[in-house]
DRENNUSE-811551 format. One record per atom (N, C-alpha, C, O): residue in three letters; x, y, z. Coordinates in steps of 0.2 Angstrom, whole numbers, plus 5000, padded with zeros to 4 digits. Example, Ala and Ser with C-alpha at 12.3 -4.5 7.8 and 13.67 -1.06 7.14 Angstrom:
2
ALA506649725039/ALA506249785039/ALA506649845039/ALA507149835042/SER506449895035/SER506849955036/SER506450005039/SER506750065040/
//
This chain:
224
MET496450614979/MET496650554977/MET496250534971/MET495550524971/ASN496550524965/ASN496150504959/ASN495950434959/ASN496150394963/ARG495550424954/ARG495250354953/ARG495750294953/ARG495650244956/ASP496250304949/ASP496750254948/ASP497150244954/ASP497350184955/LEU497350294957/LEU497750284964/LEU497350244969/LEU497550204972/ARG496650264969/ARG496250224974/ARG496150154972/ARG496150104976/ALA496150144965/ALA496050074962/ALA496650034964/ALA496649974966/GLY497250064964/GLY497850024966/GLY497950004973/GLY498049954975/ILE497650054977/ILE497650044984/ILE497149984986/ILE497349934990/TYR496549984983/TYR496049944984/TYR496249874982/TYR496149824985/ASP496549864976/ASP496749804973/ASP497349774977/ASP497349704977/ALA497749814981/ALA498249784985/ALA498049764992/ALA498449734995/LEU497449774994/LEU497249765000/LEU497249685002/LEU497549675007/PRO497149644998/PRO497149574999/PRO497949555000/PRO498049505005/LEU498349584997/LEU499049574998/LEU499349595004/LEU499849575007/HIS499049655007/HIS499249675013/HIS499149625019/HIS499549625024/LEU498649585018/LEU498549535023/LEU499149485024/LEU499349455029/GLY499549475018/GLY500149435018/GLY500749475020/GLY501249445022/VAL500749535018/VAL501349575019/VAL501449585027/VAL502049595029/VAL500849595030/VAL500949605037/VAL501349555041/VAL501849575044/PRO501149495041/PRO501649445044/PRO502349435041/PRO502749425045/PHE502349455035/PHE503049455032/PHE503449505035/PHE504049495037/ALA503149565036/ALA503549625039/ALA503649605046/ALA504149625049/LEU503149575050/LEU503249555057/LEU503849515058/LEU504249515062/VAL503949465053/VAL504449415054/VAL505149445052/VAL505649435056/THR505149495048/THR505749535046/THR505949575052/THR506549585054/GLY505449605056/GLY505549645062/GLY505849605067/GLY506349625071/ILE505549545068/ILE505749505073/ILE506549475072/ILE506949475077/ALA506649465066/ALA507349445064/ALA507849495065/ALA508349485067/ALA507649565064/ALA508049615065/ALA508249625072/ALA508749635074/ALA507749615077/ALA507849615084/ALA508249565086/ALA508749575090/GLU508149505084/GLU508649445085/GLU509349455083/GLU509749425086/ALA509449495078/ALA510049505075/ALA510449565079/ALA511049575078/GLY510049595084/GLY510349645088/GLY510249715085/GLY510549765088/LEU509849725080/LEU509749795078/LEU509249825082/LEU508749795085/THR509349895083/THR508849935087/THR508249945082/THR508249935076/SER507649975085/SER507049985082/SER507250035076/SER506950035070/VAL507650085078/VAL507850135072/VAL508250105067/VAL508050125061/GLN508650065068/GLN509050035063/GLN508649985059/GLN508749985053/ALA508149945062/ALA507749905059/ALA507349935054/ALA507249915048/VAL506949985056/VAL506550025052/VAL506950065046/VAL506750065041/GLY507550085048/GLY507950115043/GLY508150075038/GLY508150095032/MET508250005040/MET508449955035/MET507849945030/MET507949935024/SER507249945033/SER506649935029/SER506549995024/SER506349985018/VAL506650055026/VAL506550115022/VAL507150115016/VAL506950125011/LEU507750095018/LEU508250105013/LEU508250045008/LEU508350055002/VAL508149985011/VAL508149925006/VAL507449905004/VAL507449894997/PHE506949905008/PHE506249895006/PHE506249825001/PHE505949834996/ALA506549775004/ALA506549715000/ALA506549655005/ALA507049635008/GLY505949625006/GLY505949575011/GLY506449515011/GLY506749495016/ALA506449485005/ALA506849425004/ALA507649435006/ALA507949405009/SER507849495003/SER508549515004/SER508649535011/SER509249525014/GLN508149565014/GLN508249595021/GLN508349535026/GLN508749535030/LEU507849485025/LEU507949425029/LEU508549385028/LEU508849365033/ALA508849385022/ALA509449345021/ALA510049385024/ALA510449355027/ALA510049455024/ALA510549495026/ALA510549495034/ALA511049495037/LEU509949495037/LEU509849485044/LEU510149425047/LEU510449425052/GLU510049365043/GLU510249305045/GLU511049305045/GLU511349275050/LEU511349335040/LEU512049335040/LEU512349385045/LEU512849365048/LEU511949435047/LEU512249485052/LEU512149445059/LEU512649455063/GLY511649405060/GLY511649375066/GLY512149315067/GLY512349305072/GLU512449295061/GLU513049255061/GLU513649285061/GLU514249255060/THR513649355062/THR514249395061/THR514649385055/THR515249385055/ALA514349385049/ALA514649375043/ALA514949445041/ALA514749495043/PRO515549445037/PRO515849505035/PRO515249545031/PRO514849525027/ILE515349615032/ILE514849655029/ILE514849655021/ILE514349665018/VAL515449635018/VAL515449625011/VAL515049565009/VAL514649575004/VAL515049515013/VAL514549455011/VAL513849475012/VAL513449455008/VAL513649515017/VAL513049535018/VAL512749575013/VAL512149555010/VAL513149625011/VAL512849665005/VAL512849634999/VAL512349634995/GLY513349584997/GLY513349554991/GLY512849504990/GLY512549494985/THR512649474996/THR512049424996/THR511349464994/THR510949434990/ALA511349514998/ALA510749554997/ALA510649584989/ALA510149584986/VAL511249604987/VAL511249624980/VAL511049574975/VAL510649584970/VAL511349514976/VAL511149454971/VAL510449434972/VAL510149424966/ILE510149434978/ILE509449414978/ILE509049464975/ILE508549454972/ASN509249534975/ASN508849584972/ASN508949594964/ASN508649644961/LEU509349554961/LEU509549564954/LEU508949544950/LEU508849574944/ARG508449514953/ARG507849504949/ARG507449574947/ARG507049574943/MET507649624951/MET507349684950/MET507549714943/MET507149754941/LEU508149694941/LEU508349714934/LEU507849694929/LEU507649734924/MET507649634930/MET507149604925/MET506449644926/MET506149654920/TYR506249654932/TYR505649684933/TYR505649754929/TYR505249774926/SER506249794931/SER506349854928/SER506249864921/SER505949904918/ALA506649814917/ALA506649814910/ALA505949804907/ALA505749824902/SER505549764911/SER504849744909/SER504449804909/SER503949814905/ILE504449834915/ILE503949884916/ILE504149954914/ILE503750004913/ALA504749964912/ALA505050034910/ALA504650064904/ALA504550124904/PRO504450024899/PRO504150054893/PRO503450094895/PRO503350144892/TYR503150074901/TYR502550114903/TYR502750174906/TYR502250224907/PHE503350184908/PHE503550254911/PHE504050294907/PHE504350334910/ALA504150274901/ALA504650304897/ALA504550374896/ALA505050414895/ASP503950404896/ASP503750474894/ASP503950514900/ASP503850574900/TYR504050484906/TYR504150534912/TYR504850554913/TYR505350524910/ARG504950604916/ARG505650634918/ARG506050574922/ARG505750534925/GLN506750584921/GLN507150534925/GLN507050544932/GLN507050484935/ARG506950594935/ARG506850604942/ARG506150564944/ARG506150534950/THR505650574940/THR505050534941/THR505150464941/THR504850424945/ARG505550434936/ARG505650364935/ARG506050334941/ARG505950284943/ALA506550374943/ALA506950354949/ALA506450354955/ALA506550304959/PHE506050394956/PHE505550394962/PHE505150334962/PHE504950294967/LEU504850314956/LEU504450264955/LEU504850194956/LEU504550144958/ALA505450194954/ALA505850134955/ALA505950114962/ALA506050054964/TYR505950164966/TYR506050144974/TYR505450104976/TYR505550064980/PHE504850104973/PHE504250064976/PHE504250004972/PHE503749964973/LEU504749984968/LEU504649924964/LEU504749864969/LEU505349854971/THR504249824969/THR504349754973/THR504049704969/THR503749714963/ASP504049644971/ASP503749584967/ASP503049594967/ASP502749584961/GLN502649614972/GLN501949624972/GLN501749684967/GLN501249684963/ALA502149744968/ALA501949804964/ALA502049784957/ALA501649804953/TYR502549754955/TYR502649734948/TYR502149694945/TYR501849704940/ALA502049634949/ALA501549584946/ALA500849614945/ALA500549604940/MET500649654950/MET499949684950/MET499949734944/MET499449744941/ALA500449774944/ALA500449834939/ALA500449804932/ALA500049824927/ILE500849754930/ILE500949724924/ILE500249694922/ILE500049694916/ALA499949654927/ALA499349624925/ALA498849674923/ALA498449664919/GLU498849734927/GLU498349784925/GLU498449814919/GLU497949824915/TYR499049834917/TYR499249864911/TYR499049814905/TYR498849844900/GLY499149754906/GLY499049704901/GLY498249704899/GLY498149674893/ASP497849734903/ASP497149734901/ASP496949784896/ASP496449784893/GLU497449824895/GLU497349884889/GLU496749924891/GLU496449944886/GLY496649944897/GLY496149994898/GLY496350064898/GLY496950074895/ASP495950104901/ASP496150174901/ASP496450194908/ASP496450254910/ARG496850154911/ARG497150164917/ARG497750204917/ARG498150194912/ASP497850254922/ASP498450294922/ASP498950254925/ASP498850234931/GLU499450224922/GLU499950184924/GLU500250204931/GLU500350164935/ARG500550264931/ARG500850294936/ARG500450294943/ARG500650274948/SER499850314942/SER499450324948/SER499250254951/SER499250244957/TYR499150204946/TYR498950144949/TYR499550104952/TYR499450074957/TYR500150114949/TYR500750084952/TYR500850114959/TYR501050074963/LEU500850174959/LEU500950214966/LEU500450194971/LEU500650184977/GLY499850184969/GLY499350154974/GLY499450094977/GLY499450074983/VAL499750044972/VAL499949974975/VAL500649984979/VAL500649964984/GLY501150014976/GLY501750024979/GLY501850054985/GLY502150034990/VAL501550114986/VAL501550154992/VAL501150124997/VAL501350125003/SER500550094996/SER500150065001/SER500550005004/SER500549995010/ILE500849965000/ILE501249905002/ILE501849935006/ILE502049905011/TRP502249985004/TRP502750015008/TRP502550035015/TRP502950025020/ALA501950075015/ALA501750095022/ALA501650035027/ALA501850035032/VAL501249985024/VAL501149925028/VAL501849885030/VAL501849865036/TRP502349885026/TRP502949855027/TRP503349895032/TRP503649865037/ILE503349955032/ILE503749995037/ILE503349985044/ILE503749975049/VAL502749995044/VAL502349985051/VAL502449915054/VAL502549905059/GLY502349865049/GLY502449795051/GLY503149785054/GLY503249745059/THR503649815051/THR504349805053/THR504449825060/THR504749795064/PHE504149885061/PHE504249925068/PHE503849885073/PHE504149865078/VAL503249855072/VAL502949815076/VAL503249755078/VAL503349725084/GLY503549725073/GLY503949665074/GLY504549675078/GLY504749625082/VAL504949725078/VAL505449745082/VAL505249755089/VAL505549725094/VAL504649785090/VAL504449805097/VAL504149735100/VAL504349725106/VAL503849695097/VAL503549635100/VAL504149585101/VAL504149545105/GLY504549585096/GLY505149535096/GLY504949465097/GLY504549435094/ALA505249435102/ALA505149365103/ALA504549355107/ALA504349295109/GLY504149405108/GLY503449395111/GLY502949355107/GLY502449335110/VAL503149355101/VAL502649315096/VAL502749245096/VAL503349225095/PRO502349205098/PRO502449125099/PRO502549095092/PRO502249115087/GLU503049055092/GLU503149015086/GLU502548975083/GLU502548965077/SER502148965087/SER501548925085/SER501048965080/SER500648935077/TRP501149035080/TRP500749075076/TRP500949055068/TRP500549075064/GLY501549035067/GLY501749015061/GLY501849075056/GLY501549065050/LEU502049135058/LEU502049195054/LEU502449185048/LEU502349215042/SER503049145048/SER503449135043/SER503149105037/SER503349105031/PHE502549065038/PHE502249025033/PHE501849075028/PHE501749055023/ALA501749135031/ALA501449185027/ALA501849215021/ALA501549235016/VAL502549205022/VAL502949235016/VAL502849205010/VAL502749235005/PRO502849135009/PRO502749105003/PRO501949115000/PRO501849114994/LEU501549125005/LEU500849135003/LEU500749194999/LEU500349204995/VAL501149255001/VAL501149314998/VAL501249304991/VAL500949334986/PHE501849264989/PHE502049264982/PHE501549214978/PHE501449224972/LEU501249164982/LEU500749124978/LEU500149164977/LEU499849154971/ALA499949214981/ALA499349254979/ALA499449294973/ALA499049314970/ILE500149314972/ILE500249354966/ILE500349304960/ILE500149324954/LEU500649244961/LEU500849204955/LEU500249174952/LEU500149174946/VAL499749144956/VAL499249104953/VAL498749144948/VAL498649124943/PRO498549204950/PRO498149244945/PRO498549264939/PRO498249274934/ALA499149264940/ALA499549294934/ALA499749234929/ALA499949244923/MET499549174931/MET499749114926/MET499149104921/MET498749064921/LYS499149154916/LYS498649154911/LYS499049134904/LYS499449164902/GLY498849074902/GLY499049054895/GLY499649004897/GLY499949004902/ARG499848964891/ARG500348914892/ARG501048944893/ARG501448914898/PRO501348994890/PRO501949024891/PRO502049044899/PRO502649024901/ARG501649074902/ARG501649104908/ARG501649044913/ARG502049044918/THR501248994912/THR501248934916/THR501848894916/THR502148874921/VAL502148884910/VAL502748854909/VAL503348884912/VAL503748854916/ALA503348954912/ALA503848994915/ALA503848984922/ALA504348974926/ALA503248984925/ALA503148984932/ALA503348914935/ALA503748904940/ALA503148864931/ALA503348794933/ALA504048774933/ALA504348754938/VAL504348794927/VAL505148784926/VAL505548834931/VAL505948804935/GLY505348894932/GLY505648934936/GLY505648914944/GLY506148914947/GLY505048894946/GLY504948874953/GLY505348804954/GLY505648804959/THR505348764949/THR505748694950/THR506448704950/THR506748684955/VAL506748744946/VAL507448764946/VAL507648794952/VAL508148784955/ALA507248844955/ALA507448884961/ALA507448834967/ALA507848844971/VAL506948784967/VAL506948734973/VAL507548694972/VAL507848684977/VAL507748664966/VAL508248614965/VAL508948654967/VAL509348624970/ALA508948714965/ALA509648754966/ALA509648794972/ALA510048844973/ALA509148774977/ALA509148814983/ALA509748814987/ALA509948864991/GLY510248764986/GLY510848754990/GLY511448794987/GLY511948794990/LEU511348834982/LEU511848864979/LEU512048924983/LEU511648954987/PRO512748944984/PRO512948994988/PRO512649064986/PRO512449074980/PHE512649114991/PHE512349174990/PHE511649184987/PHE511449224983/ASN511249134988/ASN510549124986/ASN510549134978/ASN510049164976/LEU511049104975/LEU511049114967/LEU510449064964/LEU510349074958/GLY510149024968/GLY509648974966/GLY509049014964/GLY508749004959/LEU508949074967/LEU508349114965/LEU508449144958/LEU508049144954/LEU509049174957/LEU509249204951/LEU509249154945/LEU508949164940/ALA509449094947/ALA509449034942/ALA508749014940/ALA508649004934/GLY508349014945/GLY507649004944/GLY507249054939/GLY506949034935/ALA507449114941/ALA507149174937/ALA507349164930/ALA506949174925/LEU507949154928/LEU508249154922/LEU507949094918/LEU507849104912/SER507949034921/SER507648974918/SER506948984916/SER506748964911/GLY506549014921/GLY505849024919/GLY505749074913/GLY505349064909/ILE506149124913/ILE506149174907/ILE506249134901/ILE505849144896/ALA506849094901/ALA506949054895/ALA506449004893/ALA506249004887/ALA506148974898/ALA505648924896/ALA505048954894/ALA504748934889/GLY504849014896/GLY504249054894/GLY504349074887/GLY503849074883/VAL504949104885/VAL505049124879/VAL505049064874/VAL504749074868/LEU505349014875/LEU505348954871/LEU504648924870/LEU504448904864/SER504248924875/SER503548904875/SER503148944870/SER502748924866/GLU503249014871/GLU502849054867/GLU503049044859/GLU502649054855/GLU503749034858/GLU503949024851/GLU503648964848/GLU503448964842/VAL503648914852/VAL503348844850/VAL502648844848/VAL502448814844/SER502248884852/SER501548894851/SER501348934846/SER500748934844/ARG501748964843/ARG501549014837/ARG501448974831/ARG501348994825/
//
């Protein structure tokens, strides 16, 4: 295990504390939706995206048409297109198969931590650091989902596991808010996402992301 891979794993450890309850909530939701442990873990392996999994599981529990379930998950994950476009230049020299493998581990957490690290312009090996973060989060996610399915409804609601979900993203967001453009982007994007939360198919999330990008770019142009 090289130095940069270890650094990625080490830096991701604080986020693991938030990913665990997130994964448990997803596993519990899968059990309540009627999925078996194999189906629930298989879903986490194939999708590996907490927000879209929770939305899909909620729809499955309401016996929604499969087209609606898949469509909702796809819309929620459209933000990955923006992440991919942003992080792609750091992996441009790798073969297509390698880039496809790296893309599988792309999550909100892996993207945010990797981009923040790359921005420091050190001698970090981008691929190793990214894999350290991404693979470690993936392992925690899979194990946590399985445990959530097994314990199921045995976890008391008083534990408030669902409250850990926004905390995970806050832990990523706050350190990344460096400078006026990023702060403006976060504020505008978050506000729009909350206001537009009632839009169908969770389009409020996408609207918030696009609004945040536009606001950040405009703020950067104005500050020049």
